[in-house]
MDTraj code that builds the backbone (N, CA, C; nanometers):
import mdtraj as md
import numpy as np

residues = "MET ARG TYR ALA ALA ALA ALA VAL PRO LEU VAL ALA VAL VAL ALA MET LEU TYR ALA ARG LEU ALA ALA SER LEU THR ASP ALA GLY PRO ARG ARG LEU ALA ALA PHE LEU PRO THR MET VAL LEU LEU PRO ILE LEU PRO LEU ALA LEU PRO TYR TYR SER TYR ARG GLY PHE SER ALA PHE VAL PHE VAL TRP LEU GLY GLU PHE LYS LEU LEU LEU LEU ALA PHE ASP ALA GLY PRO LEU ASN HIS HIS PRO PRO LEU ARG PRO LEU PRO PHE VAL LEU THR ALA THR LEU PRO ILE LYS LEU VAL ASP ILE ASN ASP ASP ASP ASN ASN ALA ALA GLY ALA THR ALA THR ALA THR SER ARG PRO SER SER PRO ALA ILE PRO ASN VAL ALA VAL ILE ILE VAL SER SER ALA ILE LYS VAL ALA ALA ILE ALA ALA THR VAL TYR VAL LEU ASN ALA GLY LYS ASP GLY SER MET ALA LEU HIS ARG".split()
xyz = np.array([
    [-4.4211, -1.1678, -8.3777],
    [-4.5090, -1.0252, -8.3376],
    [-4.5402, -1.0487, -8.2612],
    [-4.6715, -1.2423, -8.2758],
    [-4.7952, -1.2003, -8.1982],
    [-4.7913, -1.1812, -8.1164],
    [-4.7204, -1.2570, -7.9980],
    [-4.7066, -1.2369, -7.8883],
    [-4.6173, -1.1670, -7.7524],
    [-4.5601, -1.0787, -7.8645],
    [-4.4762, -0.9822, -7.8124],
    [-4.5064, -0.9050, -7.6849],
    [-4.6108, -0.9006, -7.6970],
    [-4.6635, -0.7205, -7.6009],
    [-4.5959, -0.8073, -7.4497],
    [-4.6491, -0.9789, -7.4938],
    [-4.6251, -1.0276, -7.3134],
    [-4.4783, -1.0821, -7.3035],
    [-4.3686, -1.0794, -7.4462],
    [-4.2797, -1.2016, -7.4299],
    [-4.1471, -1.0250, -7.4390],
    [-4.1720, -0.9314, -7.4408],
    [-4.0910, -0.8437, -7.4317],
    [-4.0659, -0.8072, -7.2570],
    [-4.1767, -0.8480, -7.1981],
    [-4.1578, -0.7763, -7.0227],
    [-4.0518, -0.8824, -7.0125],
    [-4.1696, -0.9774, -7.0255],
    [-4.1191, -1.1593, -6.9494],
    [-3.9023, -1.1955, -7.0274],
    [-3.9017, -1.1524, -7.1238],
    [-3.7293, -1.1449, -7.1629],
    [-3.6677, -1.0604, -7.0538],
    [-3.7413, -0.9463, -7.0893],
    [-3.6565, -0.8188, -6.9561],
    [-3.6275, -0.9254, -6.7867],
    [-3.7425, -0.9115, -6.7744],
    [-3.7489, -1.0569, -6.6482],
    [-3.6329, -1.1032, -6.6832],
    [-3.6088, -1.2305, -6.7195],
    [-3.5185, -1.2947, -6.7315],
    [-3.3947, -1.2096, -6.7679],
    [-3.3596, -1.1384, -6.8250],
    [-3.2532, -1.0799, -6.8898],
    [-3.1993, -0.9855, -6.7239],
    [-3.3011, -0.9178, -6.6464],
    [-3.3179, -0.8917, -6.5476],
    [-3.2061, -0.9765, -6.4479],
    [-3.2334, -1.0639, -6.3993],
    [-3.2592, -1.1675, -6.3258],
    [-3.1558, -1.2504, -6.3131],
    [-3.0571, -1.2270, -6.4438],
    [-2.9758, -1.2957, -6.5202],
    [-2.8713, -1.2076, -6.4826],
    [-2.9030, -1.0900, -6.4703],
    [-2.7971, -0.9355, -6.4319],
    [-2.7758, -0.9752, -6.2464],
    [-2.8381, -1.0048, -6.2039],
    [-2.8874, -1.0220, -6.0366],
    [-2.7278, -1.0866, -6.0198],
    [-2.8256, -1.2211, -6.0754],
    [-2.7186, -1.3243, -6.1287],
    [-2.5506, -1.3174, -6.0475],
    [-2.5483, -1.2886, -6.1582],
    [-2.4421, -1.2658, -6.2716],
    [-2.3266, -1.1674, -6.1587],
    [-2.3828, -1.0576, -6.0646],
    [-2.3406, -0.9055, -5.9890],
    [-2.3752, -1.0024, -5.8990],
    [-2.4055, -1.1611, -5.8193],
    [-2.3864, -1.1918, -5.6937],
    [-2.2701, -1.2571, -5.6887],
    [-2.2242, -1.3183, -5.8169],
    [-2.1295, -1.3825, -5.8472],
    [-1.9622, -1.3465, -5.8536],
    [-1.9796, -1.2382, -5.9595],
    [-1.8578, -1.1579, -5.9723],
    [-1.8361, -1.0218, -5.8728],
    [-1.7516, -0.9576, -5.8601],
    [-1.6644, -0.8465, -5.8127],
    [-1.6712, -0.7560, -5.9089],
    [-1.6997, -0.6489, -5.8024],
    [-1.7313, -0.5462, -5.9241],
    [-1.6083, -0.4642, -5.9831],
    [-1.6228, -0.4326, -6.1308],
    [-1.4881, -0.4286, -6.1800],
    [-1.5347, -0.4349, -6.3579],
    [-1.4468, -0.5070, -6.4454],
    [-1.4870, -0.4559, -6.6131],
    [-1.5189, -0.6714, -6.5930],
    [-1.4531, -0.7531, -6.4495],
    [-1.5860, -0.9056, -6.5101],
    [-1.7444, -0.8625, -6.5039],
    [-1.7349, -0.8058, -6.3530],
    [-1.9054, -0.7931, -6.3501],
    [-1.9480, -0.6875, -6.5129],
    [-1.8786, -0.6167, -6.5370],
    [-1.9556, -0.5416, -6.7076],
    [-1.9408, -0.6480, -6.7668],
    [-1.8450, -0.7735, -6.7964],
    [-1.8448, -0.8311, -6.9313],
    [-1.9693, -0.9226, -6.8441],
    [-1.9520, -0.9729, -6.8013],
    [-2.0965, -1.0334, -6.7375],
    [-2.2438, -1.0277, -6.7596],
    [-2.2252, -0.8671, -6.8036],
    [-2.3832, -0.7663, -6.7680],
    [-2.4116, -0.8100, -6.9069],
    [-2.2548, -0.8080, -7.0173],
    [-2.2651, -0.7951, -7.1654],
    [-2.3914, -0.8601, -7.1663],
    [-2.4078, -1.0048, -7.2754],
    [-2.5308, -1.0893, -7.2900],
    [-2.6821, -0.9638, -7.2198],
    [-2.7028, -0.9116, -7.1448],
    [-2.8249, -0.8318, -7.1154],
    [-2.8216, -0.6872, -7.1993],
    [-2.7156, -0.5879, -7.1732],
    [-2.6891, -0.5285, -7.2322],
    [-2.6486, -0.5166, -7.3719],
    [-2.6335, -0.6366, -7.4119],
    [-2.6837, -0.6313, -7.5715],
    [-2.7884, -0.6643, -7.5851],
    [-2.8994, -0.7558, -7.5468],
    [-3.0293, -0.7802, -7.5743],
    [-3.0867, -0.6141, -7.5603],
    [-3.1052, -0.5906, -7.4534],
    [-3.1912, -0.4402, -7.4509],
    [-3.2160, -0.3407, -7.4701],
    [-3.1330, -0.3306, -7.5506],
    [-3.1702, -0.2096, -7.6994],
    [-3.2278, -0.2735, -7.8009],
    [-3.2544, -0.4272, -7.8500],
    [-3.2725, -0.4737, -7.9255],
    [-3.3982, -0.5202, -7.9520],
    [-3.4765, -0.5581, -7.7658],
    [-3.6039, -0.6138, -7.7478],
    [-3.7126, -0.5186, -7.7547],
    [-3.7279, -0.3472, -7.7672],
    [-3.8145, -0.2990, -7.8712],
    [-3.8545, -0.2912, -7.9085],
    [-3.7627, -0.3587, -7.9624],
    [-3.7991, -0.3742, -8.1611],
    [-3.9010, -0.5135, -8.2194],
    [-3.9226, -0.5490, -8.0958],
    [-4.0500, -0.6591, -8.1161],
    [-4.1539, -0.6076, -8.0629],
    [-4.1485, -0.5106, -8.0537],
    [-4.3091, -0.4477, -8.0304],
    [-4.3833, -0.3822, -8.1034],
    [-4.4919, -0.3898, -8.1826],
    [-4.5565, -0.3454, -8.3203],
    [-4.5604, -0.2183, -8.3487],
    [-4.6400, -0.1537, -8.2247],
    [-4.6365, -0.0754, -8.2154],
    [-4.5043, 0.0658, -8.1677],
    [-4.4790, 0.2248, -8.2671],
    [-4.4416, 0.3026, -8.1929],
    [-4.4568, 0.3568, -8.0801],
    [-4.5595, 0.3190, -8.0153],
    [-4.5949, 0.4033, -7.9038],
    [-4.5107, 0.3752, -7.7895],
    [-4.5405, 0.1819, -7.7944],
    [-4.4711, 0.1143, -7.6935],
    [-4.3521, 0.1180, -7.8002],
    [-4.2703, 0.1302, -7.8561],
    [-4.1883, 0.0961, -7.9216],
    [-4.0040, 0.1653, -7.8178],
    [-4.0945, 0.3387, -7.8250],
    [-4.0719, 0.4425, -7.7905],
    [-4.0486, 0.4340, -7.6298],
    [-4.1381, 0.4190, -7.5690],
    [-4.1419, 0.4356, -7.3912],
    [-4.0977, 0.2502, -7.3456],
    [-4.1350, 0.1565, -7.3673],
    [-3.9858, 0.0467, -7.3792],
    [-3.7833, 0.0895, -7.3962],
    [-3.8261, 0.1499, -7.5864],
    [-3.6710, 0.2110, -7.5457],
    [-3.6161, 0.2519, -7.4765],
    [-3.7221, 0.4024, -7.4132],
    [-3.6618, 0.4174, -7.2864],
    [-3.6441, 0.3857, -7.2238],
    [-3.7485, 0.2824, -7.0852],
    [-3.6538, 0.2112, -7.0061],
    [-3.6426, 0.1195, -7.0168],
    [-3.5465, 0.0637, -7.1424],
    [-3.4335, -0.0342, -7.1303],
    [-3.3441, -0.0404, -7.1542],
    [-3.3191, 0.1088, -7.2748],
    [-3.2073, 0.1261, -7.2875],
    [-3.1693, 0.2366, -7.2374],
    [-3.2715, 0.3321, -7.2127],
    [-3.1948, 0.4235, -7.0967],
    [-3.1442, 0.4730, -6.9637],
    [-3.2814, 0.3637, -6.8609],
    [-3.2895, 0.3297, -6.7622],
    [-3.1848, 0.1967, -6.7138],
    [-3.2575, 0.1317, -6.7991],
    [-3.2004, -0.0469, -6.7753],
    [-3.0184, -0.0349, -6.7817],
    [-3.0127, 0.0205, -6.8931],
    [-2.8941, 0.0365, -6.9027],
    [-2.7299, 0.0528, -6.8226],
    [-2.8002, 0.2218, -6.8089],
    [-2.6886, 0.2921, -6.7320],
    [-2.6860, 0.2295, -6.5131],
    [-2.9084, 0.1663, -6.5138],
    [-2.8603, 0.1160, -6.3842],
    [-2.7429, 0.0042, -6.3537],
    [-2.7908, -0.1003, -6.4603],
    [-2.6732, -0.1869, -6.4724],
    [-2.5115, -0.1562, -6.5025],
    [-2.5172, -0.0887, -6.5052],
    [-2.3697, 0.0024, -6.5912],
    [-2.2963, 0.0854, -6.4473],
    [-2.4220, 0.1207, -6.3937],
    [-2.3796, 0.1907, -6.2357],
    [-2.3547, 0.0603, -6.1557],
    [-2.4128, -0.1050, -6.1899],
    [-2.4245, -0.1834, -6.1123],
    [-2.2748, -0.2235, -6.1175],
    [-2.2465, -0.2059, -6.2471],
    [-2.1425, -0.3367, -6.3072],
    [-1.9567, -0.2258, -6.2038],
    [-1.9927, -0.1358, -6.1399],
    [-1.8846, -0.0250, -6.0394],
    [-1.9167, -0.0498, -5.9429],
    [-2.0762, -0.0914, -5.8714],
    [-2.0802, -0.0892, -5.7286],
    [-2.1451, 0.0737, -5.7381],
    [-2.1936, 0.0925, -5.8157],
    [-2.2788, 0.2185, -5.7835],
    [-2.4617, 0.2535, -5.7664],
    [-2.5167, 0.3322, -5.8210],
    [-2.6579, 0.2783, -5.7866],
    [-2.7456, 0.2703, -5.7520],
    [-2.8608, 0.2392, -5.7891],
    [-2.9741, 0.2361, -5.7843],
    [-2.9477, 0.0636, -5.6857],
    [-2.9080, -0.0282, -5.8029],
    [-2.9498, -0.1414, -5.7616],
    [-2.8012, -0.1839, -5.6536],
    [-2.7065, -0.0738, -5.6467],
    [-2.6335, -0.1241, -5.5859],
    [-2.7155, -0.1815, -5.4261],
    [-2.6616, -0.2650, -5.3198],
    [-2.7252, -0.2602, -5.2358],
    [-2.6949, -0.3632, -5.1269],
    [-2.6711, -0.3446, -5.0365],
    [-2.6270, -0.4122, -4.9195],
    [-2.6631, -0.4338, -4.8031],
    [-2.8108, -0.5937, -4.7706],
    [-2.7489, -0.6710, -4.8547],
    [-2.8543, -0.7260, -4.9559],
    [-2.7611, -0.7449, -5.0495],
    [-2.8700, -0.7280, -5.1693],
    [-2.9963, -0.7915, -5.2369],
    [-3.0953, -0.6546, -5.3206],
    [-3.2168, -0.6408, -5.2613],
    [-3.2760, -0.8440, -5.3660],
    [-3.3694, -0.8043, -5.2762],
    [-3.3812, -0.9558, -5.3476],
    [-3.4784, -0.8847, -5.5066],
    [-3.5293, -1.0768, -5.5855],
    [-3.5615, -1.0325, -5.7150],
    [-3.6661, -0.9757, -5.7974],
    [-3.7924, -0.9893, -5.6776],
    [-3.8618, -0.8489, -5.7812],
    [-3.8548, -0.7347, -5.7074],
    [-3.7850, -0.6698, -5.6494],
    [-3.7380, -0.5537, -5.5991],
    [-3.6046, -0.5267, -5.6908],
    [-3.5090, -0.5960, -5.7087],
    [-3.4505, -0.5913, -5.8518],
    [-3.5029, -0.4978, -5.9679],
    [-3.5875, -0.6669, -6.0166],
    [-3.6025, -0.6180, -6.1375],
    [-3.7214, -0.5282, -6.1404],
    [-3.7549, -0.4714, -6.0229],
    [-3.8931, -0.3337, -6.0915],
    [-3.8168, -0.2098, -6.0625],
    [-3.6771, -0.2024, -5.9690],
    [-3.5606, -0.0933, -5.9866],
    [-3.5180, -0.0681, -6.1461],
    [-3.4838, -0.2148, -6.1570],
    [-3.3997, -0.2283, -6.2443],
    [-3.4592, -0.2011, -6.4272],
    [-3.5768, -0.2269, -6.4710],
    [-3.6863, -0.2217, -6.5435],
    [-3.7914, -0.1222, -6.5664],
    [-3.8371, -0.0458, -6.4398],
    [-3.9040, 0.0336, -6.4395],
    [-3.8607, 0.1776, -6.4139],
    [-3.9502, 0.3293, -6.4212],
    [-3.8518, 0.4222, -6.3675],
    [-3.9214, 0.4036, -6.2337],
    [-3.9135, 0.3946, -6.1149],
    [-3.9273, 0.3458, -5.9939],
    [-3.7973, 0.4169, -5.9020],
    [-3.8434, 0.4859, -5.7574],
    [-3.7177, 0.4588, -5.7087],
    [-3.7486, 0.3776, -5.5277],
    [-3.6630, 0.2816, -5.5247],
    [-3.7365, 0.2090, -5.3513],
    [-3.6955, 0.3151, -5.2338],
    [-3.7537, 0.3053, -5.1524],
    [-3.7357, 0.3886, -5.0191],
    [-3.7833, 0.3104, -4.9247],
    [-3.6012, 0.3259, -4.8903],
    [-3.6396, 0.2124, -4.7200],
    [-3.6454, 0.3176, -4.6433],
    [-3.7944, 0.2259, -4.5455],
    [-3.8361, 0.2723, -4.4132],
    [-3.7360, 0.1969, -4.3104],
    [-3.6760, 0.1331, -4.3242],
    [-3.6276, 0.0881, -4.1884],
    [-3.4506, 0.1662, -4.1867],
    [-3.4165, 0.2554, -4.2487],
    [-3.3575, 0.4099, -4.2161],
    [-3.3083, 0.4052, -4.1142],
    [-3.4136, 0.4495, -4.0238],
    [-3.4334, 0.5080, -3.8880],
    [-3.3670, 0.3921, -3.7850],
    [-3.4572, 0.2492, -3.8275],
    [-3.4284, 0.1530, -3.6730],
    [-3.2606, 0.1500, -3.7423],
    [-3.2085, 0.1134, -3.8708],
    [-3.0820, 0.1400, -3.8450],
    [-2.9784, 0.2001, -3.7893],
    [-3.0056, 0.3140, -3.8095],
    [-2.9289, 0.4516, -3.7662],
    [-2.9243, 0.4211, -3.6046],
    [-3.0575, 0.3665, -3.5345],
    [-3.0828, 0.4040, -3.4261],
    [-2.9868, 0.2528, -3.3334],
    [-3.0494, 0.1337, -3.4094],
    [-2.9559, 0.0657, -3.3292],
    [-2.7628, 0.0492, -3.3816],
    [-2.7660, 0.1023, -3.4810],
    [-2.5527, 0.1509, -3.4991],
    [-2.5076, 0.2336, -3.4878],
    [-2.5834, 0.3016, -3.4187],
    [-2.5149, 0.4304, -3.3127],
    [-2.5774, 0.5344, -3.3007],
    [-2.5457, 0.5875, -3.2244],
    [-2.5623, 0.6734, -3.1506],
    [-2.5907, 0.7959, -3.1673],
    [-2.6920, 0.8470, -3.1173],
    [-2.7058, 0.9818, -3.2292],
    [-2.6473, 1.1076, -3.1319],
    [-2.6298, 1.2143, -3.2624],
    [-2.5357, 1.3605, -3.1281],
    [-2.6603, 1.4568, -3.2508],
    [-2.6308, 1.5172, -3.1332],
    [-2.6686, 1.6571, -3.1333],
    [-2.7114, 1.7439, -3.2931],
    [-2.5703, 1.6894, -3.3695],
    [-2.6068, 1.7852, -3.5087],
    [-2.6414, 1.6664, -3.6253],
    [-2.7049, 1.5300, -3.6019],
    [-2.7131, 1.5049, -3.7024],
    [-2.9290, 1.5380, -3.7266],
    [-2.9336, 1.4566, -3.8374],
    [-3.0649, 1.4830, -3.8815],
    [-3.2131, 1.4666, -3.8359],
    [-3.2664, 1.5326, -3.7964],
    [-3.4186, 1.4874, -3.7349],
    [-3.5082, 1.4443, -3.7718],
    [-3.5267, 1.2609, -3.7278],
    [-3.5736, 1.1483, -3.8028],
    [-3.6768, 1.1496, -3.7942],
    [-3.7618, 1.1049, -3.9542],
    [-3.8140, 1.1296, -3.9918],
    [-3.9059, 1.0971, -3.9648],
    [-4.0563, 0.9769, -4.0043],
    [-4.1276, 0.9395, -3.9168],
    [-4.0900, 0.7479, -4.0013],
    [-4.1593, 0.6495, -3.9567],
    [-4.0826, 0.5516, -4.0463],
    [-4.1620, 0.5228, -4.1586],
    [-4.2794, 0.5147, -4.1071],
    [-4.3948, 0.5074, -4.2679],
    [-4.4218, 0.5859, -4.2930],
    [-4.4241, 0.6237, -4.4823],
    [-4.4687, 0.7911, -4.5019],
    [-4.5959, 0.7694, -4.5533],
    [-4.6681, 0.9347, -4.4777],
    [-4.8057, 0.9391, -4.5057],
    [-4.8589, 0.8752, -4.6246],
    [-4.9856, 0.7866, -4.5820],
    [-5.0338, 0.7972, -4.7046],
    [-5.1196, 0.8042, -4.7538],
    [-5.1821, 0.9488, -4.6930],
    [-5.2413, 1.0311, -4.7777],
    [-5.1612, 1.0794, -4.8758],
    [-4.9903, 1.1301, -4.9010],
    [-4.9221, 1.2179, -4.9851],
    [-4.9056, 1.0638, -5.0950],
    [-4.8645, 0.9496, -5.0199],
    [-4.8421, 0.8731, -5.1316],
    [-5.0238, 0.7751, -5.2381],
    [-5.1176, 0.8518, -5.1551],
    [-5.2655, 0.8003, -5.2552],
    [-5.2557, 0.9338, -5.3806],
    [-5.2666, 1.0309, -5.2771],
    [-5.2501, 1.1240, -5.3768],
    [-5.1586, 1.1403, -5.4945],
    [-5.0453, 1.0648, -5.4623],
    [-4.9590, 1.1353, -5.6009],
    [-4.9243, 0.9956, -5.6691],
    [-5.0341, 0.8843, -5.6158],
    [-5.0231, 0.8094, -5.7282],
    [-5.2004, 0.8585, -5.8184],
    [-5.2395, 0.9031, -5.7508],
    [-5.3851, 0.9622, -5.8633],
    [-5.3247, 1.0678, -5.9474],
    [-5.2173, 1.1175, -5.8860],
    [-5.2087, 1.2398, -6.0174],
    [-5.1650, 1.2053, -6.1251],
    [-5.0655, 1.0621, -6.0674],
    [-5.0132, 1.0010, -6.1980],
    [-5.1078, 0.8938, -6.2711],
    [-5.1909, 0.8472, -6.2294],
    [-5.2785, 0.7554, -6.3339],
    [-5.2918, 0.8169, -6.3947],
    [-5.3492, 1.0137, -6.3191],
    [-5.4601, 1.0416, -6.4529],
    [-5.3755, 1.1179, -6.5549],
    [-5.2671, 1.1011, -6.5101],
    [-5.1669, 1.1754, -6.6435],
    [-5.1679, 1.0979, -6.7255],
    [-5.1528, 0.9177, -6.6952],
    [-5.0887, 0.8247, -6.7997],
    [-5.2346, 0.8340, -6.8885],
    [-5.3330, 0.8247, -6.7962],
    [-5.5031, 0.8118, -6.8397],
    [-5.5609, 0.9145, -6.9512],
    [-5.4399, 1.0975, -6.8929],
    [-5.5121, 1.2030, -7.0005],
    [-5.4824, 1.2163, -7.1459],
    [-5.3258, 1.1306, -7.0994],
    [-5.2217, 1.0993, -7.1863],
    [-5.3052, 0.9646, -7.3707],
    [-5.3328, 0.9034, -7.2833],
    [-5.3991, 0.7430, -7.3524],
    [-5.5380, 0.7872, -7.4462],
    [-5.6330, 0.8721, -7.3339],
    [-5.6883, 0.9651, -7.3880],
    [-5.6942, 1.0392, -7.5027],
    [-5.5971, 1.1122, -7.4898],
    [-5.5871, 1.1901, -7.5970],
    [-5.4988, 1.1756, -7.7521],
    [-5.3749, 1.0410, -7.6871],
    [-5.3157, 0.9624, -7.8609],
    [-5.4504, 0.8431, -7.9174],
    [-5.5166, 0.7766, -7.8099],
    [-5.6717, 0.6839, -7.8480],
    [-5.7044, 0.8474, -7.9823],
    [-5.7801, 0.9275, -7.9006],
    [-5.8701, 1.0074, -7.9675],
    [-5.7939, 1.0703, -8.0408],
    [-5.6939, 1.0957, -8.0738],
    [-5.6668, 1.1475, -8.1934],
    [-5.6380, 1.0830, -8.2946],
    [-5.6340, 0.8826, -8.2342],
    [-5.6891, 0.8546, -8.3967],
    [-5.7829, 0.7987, -8.4729],
    [-5.9356, 0.8214, -8.3952],
    [-6.0522, 0.7797, -8.4326],
    [-6.0641, 0.9181, -8.4986],
    [-6.1053, 0.9731, -8.4853],
    [-6.0959, 1.1527, -8.4935],
    [-6.1827, 1.2255, -8.4346],
    [-6.2254, 1.1394, -8.2882],
    [-6.3052, 1.2636, -8.2595],
    [-6.2855, 1.3348, -8.1701],
    [-6.1618, 1.3854, -8.2159],
    [-6.0721, 1.4997, -8.0995],
    [-6.0090, 1.5729, -8.1997],
    [-6.0430, 1.7228, -8.1853],
    [-5.9990, 1.7782, -8.2919],
    [-5.9077, 1.8370, -8.2385],
    [-5.6959, 1.7870, -8.3320],
    [-5.6358, 1.8509, -8.2725],
    [-5.6585, 1.9838, -8.2972],
    [-5.7111, 2.0482, -8.4081],
    [-5.6075, 2.1502, -8.5252],
    [-5.7699, 2.1904, -8.5440],
    [-5.7454, 2.3355, -8.5273],
    [-5.9047, 2.4050, -8.6034],
    [-5.9501, 2.4152, -8.7421],
])
top = md.Topology()
chain = top.add_chain()
for i, resn in enumerate(residues, 1):
    res = top.add_residue(resn, chain, resSeq=i)
    for name in ("N", "CA", "C"):
        top.add_atom(name, md.element.get_by_symbol(name[0]), res)
traj = md.Trajectory(xyz[None], top)
């Protein structure tokens, strides 16, 4: 329990790297699902090693709900982890273990090189997303997390009255 806060994410990364290796060595279907079983058994047990309930709850949501379903989808060639060519290790682990969505900024380049444009195709979007939108979006997310942590910690030490 002493080093659980560091060990749990490390074990999750190793488990997802194993899943990436198993996905690259097996074909989609029941064989790939069987290859994912060690990871899928480990993910629900992993949050129980964390000492605090709030950490357990968040990591249980991420590992069990998101991680398990992403691996189930990958076992049958679907979902956000299924890419051709396969995702590199770091994007694979981040996508598998965190509630994030990867954005392909080379989508327009691939469409322009691979096929001719037609009059009914969608208008092309800029290759690089607007940096201001990304910064504002990230700032809002950080502020929401900071406010949540503040409220949770303030309720523990009694400095913020949550009732009248």
